[in-house]
N, C-alpha and C positions, 0 to 999 in steps of 0.2 A: 537792198543788199542781196547780192546773188549768192547762191549756194553751189559749192563744188560737188561734182559727182564723185562717188567713191572710187571710180576707175581712175580719176586724175589725182587721187590722194597719194602723197609721198609714201613709199614703202617703209621709210624709217620712222614715221609718226603713227603710232598705234593708239587708238582711243583708250582711255583709262579703264582698267578692269575688264577689258575685252582682248581676246587673242586675235592676232592677224590671221586671215583666212585666204587661201589661194582661190582665185576666181578664174573661171574659164571665160574666154572671149564671148561677149554677148550675153552673159548671165551675171546676175547679182545674187549674192548670198548674205543673209543677215548675220551679224556677229552673234557669238554664243558665250555664255558665262563659263569661266574656267572651273574644273572639277575639284580643285583643292585650293586651300587658303594658306599662303606663306606669310607668317607674321613678320613684321618688320622689327629688326633688332638694331640696337645701337652698336657702334664699333667697340665701345667699352665692354659690352656683354661678351662679344666674341673674343676680344683680347683676353678677358679674364678666364673664359672657358679654355682657351688655348694654353694659358699660363698654368691652370690647375691640371690639365691633362698631360702636360709635359714636365715641368720642373717644380711647380708649386708644392705638390704633395710629397715629392721626393725629398725636398729640403726639410719638410716638417718631420719626415720619418727618419732623417739622418740624425742619430743621437750624438754623433761625434763632431758635428759642425760647430763652429765657433759662435759665441753669443752675438758677435757683430753680424755674422751672416744671418742669424735668426731675426735680428732687428731689421736687417735689410729686406728679408722676405716678408716680414709683417708689414713694413711700410709700403712695399710694392703691392701687396694685396689690398691694402686700404686705398691706395691711389687708383688702382684699376677698378675695384668693385665697390668701394665705399663700405656701407654696412653689410653688403652681401657676404663678405668674408666671414662674418660672425655667425650667420645662420646656415652657412654651407650650401646655399642655393645659387645656382648659376643663372638659370632662366626662370622668371616668373612673370605673370601678367600684371598683377596688382599687388600692392603691399598690404600687410595685415591691417585691418581697420582698428582704430583706437578703441580702447575699452570705455564703456559709458561710466559716468560717475555713480557712486553708491546711491545717491539720492534719486537717480533715474532708473534704478534697477527694475526690470519687468516683474510683475507679480506672478506671471506664468513660470518664469525662470526660478523664482523663489519657491514655488510649490514643487517644481521638479527637483530642485536640490533637496528639499525637505523629504520627499518620498524616497529618494535614493540614498539617504544617509545611512551609514553603517548600522545605526541602531535598529532600523526597520528591516534589514536584510534577514532572510530566513537562514538560520544556522542549523546545520545537520546535527541531530542529537546523537549522543554516544550510547550505543547499545552494548552492554557487556556480552562478550563472546563465551563466557563460561557460566555455568549455573551457580546461583547463590547457595543452594543446598542440594545435597544428594541423599536420598533415603533408600534404604533397602526394601525390596519388594519380592521376597522369596515366594516360590510356588505360584507365581502369576501364570494364568492360563494364556498361552500364546495362540490366540484365536482372533482373527481380524474382525469378526462379526460381533464381538462382545463390546460392551460399554462398561468399563470397570472402575472408573474414577469420576468424582464430582466434587466441587468446592462450593459449600453453602454460604448463605448470608451470615451465618453465625461464625464464619471464619474457621469452619471445621472441614478438613479434607478427608474424604472417605474413599477407601480403596478396597476392592474385593480381590483376595488372594486365595485361589482355590475355593474351598468351602467356607472361608471365614471372611468377615467384614471388619475392617479396622478403621478407626477414626483418629486423625492426627490434628491436634489443636495448634493452628499456626501461630497463635499469640503466646501460648505457654510452652509449646513443644511437647506436650504430653500425648501419649498414644494409648488408645483404649480399644479393646476388642468388643464389638457390639454383638455379634452372633457367630454361630458355627453350625454348619449343616450336620444332620444326624448321620447320614451315610457318607462314606468316603468316596463313593462313586458320583455323588452329586456335587455341583459347584455353583457359585454365583455367576449369573450371566449379565446382570445389569444393575446399576444403582443410580438413584436420582433424588436430590434434595427438593423439598417443597420450597415455594418462593420465600416463605418467612424463615426457613431453616429449622422448623420445629419437628418436622416429620421426614423420615427417610423411606423411600420406596425401594424394594429389593426384588429383583426378578431372578428366578433360579431355573435349573434344569428339571425341576419337578413340575414345570408348567404353571407355577403359581406366582402371585405378586403379594409380597408381604409389606405391611405398613408398620413402622417402628416409631415410637415416641422416644426421642433421643434424651430428653430431660430425665425421664423415669427409667430409661434403658429397658423398655418393655415392648413387646409386639402387640399392636393394637388390633389388627385383623389380618386375615389371609383370604385373598380373592383368587379363585381358580376358575378359568374360563377357556384358556388356550389348550390346544392339543399338542403343543410342542414347547420348547424352552422359550422363555421371555428374554429377548436379546436387547431391547431398547425401551426406554421409558421417557416420558415428557409430561410435565405438569402445566396446567392452565387453570389457575385458581384452585377450586375444589375438584376439578376434573383431571383424572390421570389417564394418559394414553399409553398403551403398551403394544409393542410390536413383537411378533413371534416368528419363529423359524417356519411356521406353517403358512406364512404369507398373509396373515390377517392382522388388523389393527383393531383393538378393543378400546372403547371409551368407558371409563369407570367414574361414577359419582361416589366418592368415598364417604359422603355424608349419610347415605341411605343404605338400607339392607340389601335391596336389589340393585347392586352397584352397576351392572352392565346396562348401558344405555344405548349403545350403537356398535355395530360391527362393520368395518370396511374391508373389502376383499378385492382390491385392485392389483395386488402383486401376486404373480404366479410362483414366486420363490420367497425365501425368507426376507423379513423386514429387518434391516440392521441400522437404520438411522431415523430418528424422529426429533422434531423441534417445532415449538409453537412460536408464532410471531409475537412481538412485544405487546401489541394491542390485543392479543388473544383471539383474533378473528380468522387466522389461517394456520393450518397445520401442514408441514412438509414431511414426506416420508420417502426414504430411499431404500431400495431393495437389491437383493442379489440378482434380480432379473434385469439389471442395468437401467431401471426406470426411476424417475422421480415423480411422485404424485402430490398435488396440492389440493387440500380439502378445506372446506368452509366450516367454521364452528356451527354446531347445531344440526349438522347433517344427520339423517336417520339411516338405519340399516338398509343396504342395497343401493344407496345413491352413488352415482359416478363422481369421480374427482373433478374439480374445477379445471385442472390442466394435467396432462400427462406429458412429461418431458423425456424424450427418447434419444437425446444426442450422445449420452455416455455409452461407452463400449465395455464397461466393466461394472462390478458392484459399486453402489453408491452408499457409502456409510457416512461421509462428511456432509451434513446438511445444516445450515445455520442462517437464521434471519438477521438482517441488518438491524441494529438497535435504534438507528435514527431515521430509517426509512422503512416503513412497515411492509411495503410491497417488493422489497429487494431481497433476493435469496441467493446464497452462495452454496455451491455443491462441488464435490470432488470425487473423481472416479478412482477405481482400483488399478491393479498392475497393468491390465490390458488397455487402459484408457489414459490415466495420469493427468487428466485435464482438470483445471479449476474453471468453473463457469459461473457467471453472474446472470440472474434472470429477473425479468419484470413479471411478477406474479399476476398482475392485472391482465396482461396480454399473452403471457407464456413465451415472450421473445427473449432470446439470448442477447445480453447487452455487451458482454466481453468474455474472453476466454484466454487461457494461457496454458502451455504445455509445461508441466513441472518436472518432467523426465523421471518421475518416480511415483510409487503408489501413494495415494492421498488417504490418510486415515482419520483426519480431523481438521476442522476449520473453526476459528474464532474471530470475532470482530473487536476492534478497539474503537470505542466511541470517541475518546478524546483525541486520538491521533489520526482518525479516519484511515485505518489500516487493517489488514487481515494477517493472521498467522496460521500457517498450515503445518501439519505433522506428516511425515513421510516414512516410507519403508525402504526397500531395496532401491538404489544401492548405497546411499549415503546416510540414511536413517537420521535425517536432519529436520530442523524446524526452519521454515522460510517465512519471512515477513514481506508482505506485498503492500504497495501503495494503491489506494483506491482513487479514481475508478479505472485507471489504465492497467492495473495489475503489473506495475513495474517492481522488480525485485529490489528490496531495500537491503536485506542482509540474510545470511544463513547462520544458524546456530547448530554446531555439531558437538557430539559428545556421546550419544548412544552408540553402542556397538551392535545392536540388533534393531529391528524395525520398531517404530513407535506405534503402540496400539491405541492409545486414547489420549485425549487432551482436555484440559479444564482451565478455567480462569478464576482468579481470586475475586472476592466481592468488590474491591475497589478498582478492578480492571488493570492493575499495574503488573501483576505477575501471572505467569502461565506455568502449569505443571504438566509434564509429559510422562506417561507410563510406557516403558519399553519392555520388549521381550528379553532384554538383558537383565531383568529383575531389578531395575532401579527406577526410582521416581526422581525426576530432576526439576527443580523450580528455577525458572528463568525470569529475570527482570526485563521483560520485553518492552513494556509501555510505561516507563516512569512518568509521573505527572509533569506537565509543563511548569516552568518557573512561575509564570503568572498565576496559574492555578494554585501552586504550592504557597505563593505569597498571600493569595486571598484566603486560603484555608488557615494560614498562620495568623493573619490579621483577625479573622473571625474568632479563632480560639483565644487570642489575646483580649478581644472585646468581651467575650463571654466571661473570661476569668475576672476582668475588671468589674463587670456588672455584679458578679457573685461576691467579690470582695467588698463592693460598696454596700450590698445588702447586709453582709455580716456586720459591718461597722454600724 
């Protein structure tokens, strides 16, 4: 069998899937593949497309056409496209595959459907935008560097107003005056409850730290070591740390007569923020020198801090350790800085930061919701709730007409109290317990009641 040369091939016969090429005399050129694919369509597809684009849709949109005309249009559509008229598609490559029987359903598909069920979706919680209670706070000292409010384990809210200290029982609503300064020129600069709520530490402009037994309403002792007013206090078991406007931090062992055990002097200006980590191993201090120092428990006088953080551009009063991660610290800067920063205390590295657009006066963590709440000054005087770890804003709570000075949290972690320069205390329900937690607590209470009832019988 002989093969013909391509030069003698008829110009009207082109090989399949190859385009014809023009050949010069004496030269041969190999065929090449076309650069686009033209799908083959049946005549019925194009007829239906033409029908839909011209008159098919117009007849359906004509509301005044007769019923007979509608029936004719419907029959024409079914004759041209069959089932295509029902799904509205003109051109498609393949038809929809049939569904598998229930007995042959894939286990992976079942797991996927279970995970995406509405019951397991995260539902945004409702945060009340107004305070639950507003208390008067007359004669509050409008000073950013003071720490004038604290909420103890005994559910007692203590607030310093001028030269007086008042206690408000959140359970009964009863208010009691604990102490009053002798001189009208002196005022309370800081207050802090002990961990068990039995004792209250009070710092004053007389450069002293007083310890009060709340049950007996008596002063236990007075410790004097600072050369200026005591602006912040923090408990760590039987050790009480006090920060002063003279830039020093004193460690007091309240159990012994010689209470002063160590002196830290790493701040060149006043110390306005102190907080111990939950495990009691690290102490964070913020000062008016824009620095944050991290100290180890048991350090002696003259030791250098473990880390010195210098990224803030204003006074750092808001310092708070994370309750579920001991090496995680949150700090907030004043008016010239306005940033909230998260730190790794082991390395001194900044993990995240956000610009709050206003002065930061306090920070608190919510263990249950994994969130933070911060209090602010100019210009909106608001509370802001942030989601950890990305510091995404959840909501803002407004109500104060002047800057917020201090912030404290209830023992159960559900409520937050803010003290403002507008002479008001506002209690906010920021972190209501989750439904699962509330149900577990109710079940536990019901079980305890049942056990007690059975014992009585």
